[in-house]
N, C-alpha and C positions, 0 to 999 in steps of 0.2 A: 504493498498500498505506500503511495504518495503523496504526505501532506505537505503542502506549497505554503509556506510561510508568508510571503511577500508578493505580493501581484506578478503577474509578466512585465517584465520591461523591457527596452528595446525591440529586437525582431523578436515578431510574434511566439517562434521557438522555445524562445531563451528563457532560465526559472532560474530564480536566483532564491538559495538561502531554503533550500527544500529538503525535507525528512524523507527517506527513502528504507522501509523496512525490509532489511535482507533474511531475515526468521532467525531461527536454529542453524549454527555453522559449527564447524571444526577448526579451530586457529592455529596454524601453522607459520614457523618462519623458516622459507625454506622448503626444503625436503621435511623437519621434523614435528612432527604433530607436540605442539603445546597446551591446547585444552581443548574445551568445549564450551560455546556460551548456549544458551536457551534462546535467547532472541537479541538479533544486534540491530539496531539503526543507524544511518549514519544522516550528519547535514551535509548534504554537498554545499558547494558556496554559487558556483554555475555550473550551469548544464543546458541543455536542450530536454525536450518533452522527451524525444525519444532515444538520447543519454540516460535519462532516467529510468525508462523501461525498460532497457536494456541491463541496467545495473542490476534495478529490480530482478530479471528474470535470468540472469547469470548464475550458473554454478560454482562456479570460481572466480572470484576477484582478486587485484594486486591491490597493495598499497605502498606507495613508494613516498618517502621521505624530499620533500622539498627544499631545494638548496636552495641560501640566500635567505629564506622566510626567518622570520625572527627569531635566534636559537639554534634554527635548523639545521646540521650539519656543522654547525660551527662550534671550536672550542669556548666553554664558559673561562673568562676572566678571574681567578682566583686576584682579592685583595688581600693583604695582611700576612697571614703566613704562608709563606711561598720555601 
């Protein structure tokens, strides 16, 4: 199920801040199973209606950390006790 938190903006098929319920999932990193989840939902910042539909129906998805975002992929600077 897709819950859109904001109205469609820009092109007709562009959707922002939409929740997508993915249902029960196995949680993996690479090929290693780390656990399971009863229900997972993801808030998608920006997509198309078609993209959200594909995400909700996908058997397997990948989450990849974006470099250059605040704190993502960058070393934390330590202050004081170095």
